[in-house]
C-alpha positions as CSV (number, residue, x, y, z in Angstrom):
1,A,-7.5,7.8,-63.2
2,G,-10.7,7.8,-61.0
3,Q,-14.1,6.4,-61.8
4,G,-14.9,5.3,-65.4
5,L,-15.7,7.6,-68.2
6,L,-19.3,6.4,-68.5
7,L,-20.0,7.1,-64.8
8,G,-18.3,10.5,-65.0
9,A,-20.1,11.5,-68.1
10,S,-23.4,10.4,-66.6
11,A,-22.8,12.4,-63.4
12,A,-21.7,15.5,-65.4
13,A,-24.9,15.2,-67.6
14,A,-27.0,14.8,-64.5
15,F,-25.6,18.0,-63.0
16,A,-26.1,19.8,-66.4
17,M,-29.7,18.7,-66.5
18,I,-30.3,20.0,-63.0
19,A,-28.7,23.3,-63.9
20,L,-30.9,23.5,-67.0
21,A,-34.0,22.9,-64.9
22,L,-32.9,25.6,-62.5
23,I,-32.5,28.0,-65.4
24,L,-36.0,27.4,-66.5
25,I,-37.5,27.7,-63.0
26,L,-35.4,30.4,-61.2
27,S,-34.2,33.8,-62.2
28,L,-31.9,36.6,-61.2
29,S,-30.0,36.2,-57.9
30,A,-31.8,32.9,-57.0
31,L,-30.4,31.2,-60.2
32,T,-26.9,32.5,-59.5
33,I,-27.0,31.1,-55.9
34,A,-28.3,27.8,-57.2
35,L,-25.6,27.5,-59.8
36,A,-22.9,28.2,-57.2
37,V,-24.4,25.5,-54.9
38,L,-24.6,23.0,-57.7
39,M,-21.0,23.8,-58.6
40,V,-19.8,23.2,-55.1
41,S,-21.8,20.0,-54.9
42,A,-20.2,18.6,-58.0
43,A,-16.7,19.5,-56.7
44,M,-17.6,17.7,-53.4
45,M,-18.7,14.6,-55.3
46,D,-15.5,14.6,-57.3
47,R,-13.5,14.8,-54.1
48,R,-15.5,12.1,-52.4
49,F,-15.8,9.6,-55.3
50,N,-12.9,10.7,-57.6
51,I,-14.8,11.5,-60.7
52,P,-12.6,13.8,-62.9
53,A,-15.1,13.9,-65.7
54,L,-17.2,16.2,-63.5
55,G,-14.7,18.8,-64.4
56,W,-16.6,19.5,-67.6
57,F,-19.6,20.6,-65.6
58,L,-17.4,22.6,-63.2
59,A,-15.8,24.5,-66.0
60,L,-19.2,25.3,-67.6
61,A,-20.6,26.3,-64.2
62,S,-17.7,28.8,-63.8
63,M,-18.4,30.3,-67.2
64,A,-22.1,30.5,-66.4
65,L,-21.5,32.4,-63.2
66,S,-19.3,34.9,-65.0
67,W,-22.0,35.2,-67.6
68,R,-24.6,35.9,-64.9
69,I,-22.5,38.8,-63.5
70,I,-21.4,40.4,-66.7
71,V,-24.1,39.7,-69.3
72,D,-27.4,38.2,-68.1
73,P,-28.8,39.7,-65.9
74,G,-25.4,41.3,-65.9
75,L,-24.1,44.7,-65.0
76,S,-27.3,46.5,-66.0
77,W,-29.4,44.7,-63.4
78,L,-26.7,44.7,-60.7
79,L,-26.2,48.5,-61.1
80,G,-29.9,49.3,-61.5
81,W,-29.7,50.8,-65.0
82,D,-33.0,52.0,-66.5
83,G,-35.2,49.2,-67.9
84,S,-33.3,46.4,-66.1
85,G,-35.6,46.2,-63.0
86,G,-32.7,47.0,-60.7
87,A,-31.3,44.7,-58.1
88,T,-31.6,45.6,-54.4
89,S,-28.4,45.9,-52.3
90,F,-29.1,42.5,-50.8
91,E,-29.5,40.9,-54.2
92,V,-26.2,42.4,-55.3
93,V,-24.4,41.1,-52.3
94,I,-25.7,37.5,-52.5
95,S,-25.2,37.4,-56.3
96,L,-21.5,38.5,-55.9
97,V,-20.9,36.2,-53.0
98,A,-22.3,33.2,-54.9
99,A,-20.4,34.0,-58.1
100,L,-17.1,34.4,-56.3
101,G,-17.7,31.8,-53.5
102,G,-18.7,29.0,-55.8
103,P,-15.5,29.0,-57.9
104,L,-13.3,29.7,-54.8
105,V,-14.7,26.8,-52.8
106,T,-14.4,24.6,-55.9
107,V,-10.7,25.4,-56.2
108,L,-10.1,24.6,-52.6
109,L,-12.0,21.3,-52.9
110,L,-10.0,20.2,-56.0
111,A,-6.7,21.1,-54.3
112,G,-4.8,17.9,-53.4
113,L,-6.8,15.5,-55.6
114,P,-4.8,13.2,-57.8
115,P,-3.7,15.2,-60.8
116,T,-5.2,14.3,-64.2
117,K,-5.3,16.1,-67.5
118,Q,-9.1,16.8,-67.0
119,R,-8.6,18.3,-63.5
120,G,-5.7,20.4,-64.8
121,W,-8.0,21.9,-67.5
122,T,-10.8,22.3,-65.0
123,G,-8.6,24.1,-62.5
124,M,-7.3,26.4,-65.2
125,V,-10.8,27.4,-66.3
126,V,-12.2,27.9,-62.8
127,E,-9.1,29.8,-61.5
128,T,-8.8,32.2,-64.5
129,G,-12.6,32.9,-64.4
130,L,-12.3,33.7,-60.7
131,S,-9.3,36.0,-61.2
132,G,-11.2,37.9,-63.9
133,L,-14.4,38.2,-61.9
134,I,-12.8,39.6,-58.7
135,P,-11.9,43.1,-60.2
136,V,-15.4,43.2,-61.9
137,A,-17.0,42.6,-58.5
138,L,-14.9,45.3,-56.9
139,M,-16.1,47.8,-59.5
140,I,-19.7,46.8,-59.0
141,V,-19.5,47.2,-55.3
142,F,-17.9,50.7,-55.6
143,A,-20.5,51.7,-58.2
144,R,-23.3,50.7,-55.8
145,F,-21.6,52.5,-53.0
146,L,-21.8,55.8,-55.0
147,G,-25.5,55.3,-55.1
148,D,-26.6,57.6,-57.9
149,A,-27.0,56.7,-61.5
150,L,-23.6,56.5,-63.1
151,S,-22.2,59.4,-65.1
152,I,-21.0,58.7,-68.7
153,H,-17.3,58.7,-67.8
154,A,-17.9,56.3,-64.8
155,H,-19.9,54.0,-67.0
156,L,-17.2,53.9,-69.7
157,G,-14.5,53.4,-67.1
158,L,-16.4,50.5,-65.6
159,Q,-16.8,48.9,-69.1
160,A,-13.1,49.4,-69.7
161,G,-12.3,47.6,-66.5
162,V,-14.6,44.7,-67.5
163,F,-12.9,44.5,-70.9
164,M,-9.4,44.4,-69.3
165,S,-10.5,41.6,-67.0
166,L,-12.0,39.6,-70.0
167,A,-8.8,40.1,-71.9
168,W,-6.7,38.9,-68.9
169,V,-8.9,35.8,-68.6
170,Q,-8.5,34.8,-72.2
171,W,-4.8,35.5,-72.2
172,Q,-4.2,33.3,-69.2
173,R,-6.3,30.5,-70.7
174,A,-4.3,30.7,-73.9
175,Q,-1.0,30.5,-72.1
176,R,-2.1,27.7,-69.7
177,S,-3.6,25.4,-72.4
178,P,-0.8,24.9,-75.0
179,D,-2.0,21.5,-76.1
180,S,-4.7,23.0,-78.4
181,R,-2.9,25.4,-80.8
182,I,-6.1,26.4,-82.6
183,L,-8.0,27.1,-79.3
184,S,-5.0,29.0,-78.0
185,L,-5.0,31.2,-81.1
186,V,-8.7,31.9,-80.7
187,R,-8.2,32.9,-77.1
188,Y,-5.3,35.1,-78.0
189,G,-7.5,36.7,-80.6
190,L,-10.3,37.3,-78.1
191,S,-7.8,38.7,-75.7
192,L,-6.6,41.2,-78.3
193,I,-10.1,42.2,-79.2
194,F,-11.1,42.8,-75.5
195,G,-7.8,44.6,-75.0
196,A,-8.4,46.9,-78.0
197,G,-11.9,47.6,-76.7
198,A,-10.5,48.6,-73.3
199,V,-8.0,50.9,-75.0
200,L,-10.8,52.5,-77.0
201,L,-13.0,53.0,-73.9
202,V,-10.1,54.5,-71.9
203,G,-9.4,56.8,-74.9
204,V,-12.9,58.2,-75.2
205,T,-13.2,58.4,-71.4
206,T,-10.2,60.7,-71.1
207,T,-11.1,62.8,-74.1
208,L,-14.6,63.0,-75.6
209,F,-16.5,62.1,-72.5
210,S,-14.1,63.5,-69.9
211,P,-15.5,66.1,-67.5
212,L,-12.3,68.0,-68.1
213,F,-13.0,68.6,-71.8
214,S,-16.6,68.1,-72.6
215,Q,-18.8,68.9,-69.6
216,G,-22.2,70.1,-70.7
217,F,-21.7,68.7,-74.2
218,L,-20.8,65.0,-74.1
219,G,-19.6,64.7,-70.5
220,D,-21.5,64.6,-67.2
221,P,-20.8,66.4,-63.9
222,V,-18.7,64.5,-61.4
223,K,-20.9,62.7,-58.8
224,G,-19.8,62.0,-55.2
225,T,-17.7,63.8,-52.6
226,K,-14.6,65.9,-53.2
227,I,-12.4,62.8,-53.1
228,V,-14.6,59.7,-53.1
229,N,-16.5,60.1,-56.4
230,D,-17.0,58.5,-59.7
231,L,-13.6,59.7,-61.0
232,I,-12.3,56.6,-59.1
233,L,-14.5,54.3,-61.1
234,A,-13.7,56.1,-64.4
235,Y,-9.9,56.2,-64.1
236,A,-8.3,54.9,-60.8
237,L,-9.9,51.4,-60.8
238,P,-9.2,50.6,-64.4
239,A,-5.6,51.7,-63.9
240,G,-5.4,49.6,-60.8
241,I,-6.8,46.6,-62.6
242,L,-4.2,47.0,-65.4
243,L,-1.3,47.2,-62.9
244,W,-2.6,44.1,-61.1
245,I,-2.9,42.2,-64.4
246,L,0.7,43.1,-65.4
247,R,2.2,42.7,-62.0
248,A,4.3,39.6,-62.8
249,H,5.0,40.3,-66.5
250,K,8.4,41.7,-67.6
251,S,7.9,42.0,-71.4
252,R,8.2,45.2,-73.4
253,A,4.4,45.2,-73.9
254,A,3.9,44.9,-70.2
255,T,6.2,47.9,-69.6
256,V,4.1,49.9,-72.1
257,G,0.9,48.8,-70.3
258,R,2.4,49.9,-66.9
259,V,3.3,53.2,-68.4
260,G,-0.3,53.6,-69.6
261,A,-1.7,52.6,-66.2
262,G,0.6,55.2,-64.6
263,L,-0.6,57.9,-67.0
264,L,-4.2,57.0,-66.2
265,L,-3.5,57.2,-62.5
266,A,-1.9,60.6,-63.1
267,Y,-5.0,61.7,-65.0
268,W,-7.2,60.6,-62.1
269,I,-5.1,62.6,-59.6
270,A,-5.2,65.7,-61.8
271,A,-9.0,65.4,-62.2
272,T,-9.4,64.9,-58.5
273,I,-7.4,68.0,-57.7
274,R,-9.5,69.9,-60.3
275,H,-12.7,68.7,-58.6
276,I,-11.5,69.7,-55.2
277,W,-10.8,73.2,-56.3
278,Q,-13.5,73.8,-58.9
279,G,-16.3,71.5,-57.8
280,A,-18.5,69.3,-60.0
281,N,-19.8,72.1,-62.3
282,G,-16.4,73.7,-62.9
283,M,-14.3,70.8,-64.1
284,A,-13.9,72.0,-67.7
285,V,-10.3,73.3,-68.2
286,S,-11.7,76.1,-70.3
287,T,-12.9,77.8,-67.1
288,G,-9.3,78.5,-66.0
289,F,-7.2,77.5,-63.0
290,A,-7.2,78.8,-59.4
291,Q,-3.8,79.7,-58.0
292,G,-4.1,77.1,-55.2
293,E,-5.0,74.5,-57.8
294,L,-1.7,75.1,-59.6
295,Y,0.2,74.7,-56.3
296,A,-1.6,71.5,-55.7
297,Y,-0.5,70.1,-59.0
298,T,3.1,70.9,-58.1
299,V,2.8,69.2,-54.7
300,A,1.4,66.1,-56.4
301,L,4.3,66.0,-58.9
302,L,6.8,66.3,-56.0
303,I,5.0,63.5,-54.0
304,A,4.9,61.2,-57.1
305,G,8.6,61.9,-57.9
306,A,9.6,61.1,-54.3
307,A,7.5,57.9,-54.4
308,A,9.2,56.9,-57.7
309,L,12.7,57.5,-56.2
310,G,11.8,55.6,-53.1
311,S,10.7,52.7,-55.2
312,A,13.9,52.9,-57.2
313,L,15.9,52.6,-54.1
314,R,13.9,49.7,-52.7
315,L,13.6,47.7,-56.0
316,G,16.9,48.8,-57.6
317,R,15.3,49.9,-60.9
318,S,17.0,52.6,-62.8
319,G,13.8,53.2,-64.9
320,L,11.9,54.3,-61.7
321,R,14.9,56.6,-60.8
322,I,14.6,58.4,-64.2
323,V,10.8,58.7,-63.8
324,G,11.2,60.1,-60.3
325,L,13.8,62.7,-61.4
326,A,11.7,63.7,-64.4
327,L,8.7,64.3,-62.2
328,I,10.7,66.3,-59.7
329,A,12.3,68.3,-62.5
330,T,8.9,69.0,-64.0
331,A,7.6,70.1,-60.6
332,A,10.5,72.5,-60.1
333,A,10.2,74.0,-63.6
334,K,6.4,74.4,-63.1
335,A,6.8,76.0,-59.7
336,F,9.1,78.8,-61.0
337,L,7.8,79.2,-64.6
338,V,4.1,78.8,-64.1
339,D,3.2,79.1,-60.4
340,A,5.5,82.1,-60.0
341,S,4.7,83.7,-63.3
342,G,2.9,86.6,-61.6
343,L,6.0,87.6,-59.7
344,T,8.0,90.7,-60.7
345,G,11.3,92.4,-60.0
346,L,13.5,90.9,-57.3
347,M,11.0,88.2,-56.5
348,R,11.1,86.9,-60.1
349,V,14.9,87.0,-60.0
350,G,14.9,85.1,-56.8
351,A,12.5,82.6,-58.3
352,F,14.9,81.8,-61.1
353,L,17.8,81.6,-58.7
354,A,15.9,79.1,-56.7
355,L,15.2,77.2,-59.9
356,G,18.9,77.0,-60.7
357,L,19.6,75.8,-57.1
358,S,16.8,73.2,-57.4
359,L,18.3,71.8,-60.7
360,A,21.7,71.6,-59.1
361,G,20.2,69.7,-56.1
362,L,18.4,67.5,-58.6
363,A,21.7,66.6,-60.3
364,W,23.2,65.7,-56.9
365,L,20.1,63.6,-56.0
366,N,20.4,61.7,-59.3
367,A,24.1,60.9,-58.6
368,W,23.3,59.7,-55.1
369,V,20.3,57.5,-56.1
370,S,22.2,56.1,-59.0
371,A,25.2,55.2,-56.7
372,R,22.8,53.5,-54.2
373,V,21.1,51.5,-57.0
374,D,24.4,50.4,-58.4
375,S,25.7,49.3,-55.0
376,Q,22.5,47.3,-54.4
377,R,23.0,45.5,-57.8
378,N,26.6,44.7,-56.9
379,T,25.6,43.4,-53.6
380,D,23.0,41.1,-55.1
């Protein structure tokens, strides 16, 4: 059971008092580093002297580091928003290294120690906090890489990613701490609130504040190069975070979430193609489409369909097969009904003949992939 409760509580209180003194003396990145060092020191003391009660301080330190990155000084300071004072690149790096390194080293130090209920709770809090902070740190690094002030769609996408991470942390903690029913319900409630906030942010990012629909009114021009730009921060990274969160879940809600993430990735790809052809100032769909741009959408659909079919063959999932075939069928229909709409005479007749042959080939491909998937299932 380790050292006595009195000694453990005294040690935890001592570390808490040191942390309070550091909060009063230090600020910004220095305080984040000091908290991380203090957290690691407490974990080393637990490992050396077997004091499980120090877990209370370790859990609080993990929460404090997450608070430092997200709230105070938070994203506004790390990203250099107006009125925040703005962190230098060096301050951003050392703050993120401290906020991630402290919990990571703590988890490694606690590994292999005699299991206790206190250590189990501490490990759950520290591990879930770390897993939620990693995607936030990734988005901060990419935002700093872009350099310029964030556009409104990138800002909302970043906030959506943060809300997804917070929802994920609370959901994990609720599932991994079943002993307290009331606390689990509170955590489930917080997870749903954060999740609803993320859905709302994604919704307004793809509609009201999207450069595709509101540029010059509510939206901002895209910032960055043709491909590496703030559209990644607005759409691709939140979609990636959602897919990562749902990677091991097989419920119906998780399937809906993966579909939503796929649609958000498709939105990002379409917006990127639009940006390549139209540039930052011509993103609004009201300006029309270039012929090459329409071809690019068709190619993207074909590539996505082929990727879905390949995944269906590798994973043996019929749902992916249906998605892949639907994408390829959409690409074929678009190619001959939209891309070739300007054709006349024999060229138009040939286009429709090719469409019929494509659909016949699609039927054959469906039968072939279905047979392969069924054979894999029978083998397993």
